[in-house]
C-alpha positions, 0 to 999 in steps of 0.5 A, a space after each residue: 980270566 975269571 967268570 964268577 961274582 964281581 970279577 965276571 962283571 969286571 971282565 964284561 965291562 973291560 970287554 965292552 970298553 975295548 969294543 967301544 974303543 975299537 969301533 971309534 
């Protein structure tokens, strides 16, 4: 995992998508 620059936001978006899929 990387938490710098655009890669950070990419990780955040992926985590949010996974969370949404699990909640559905």
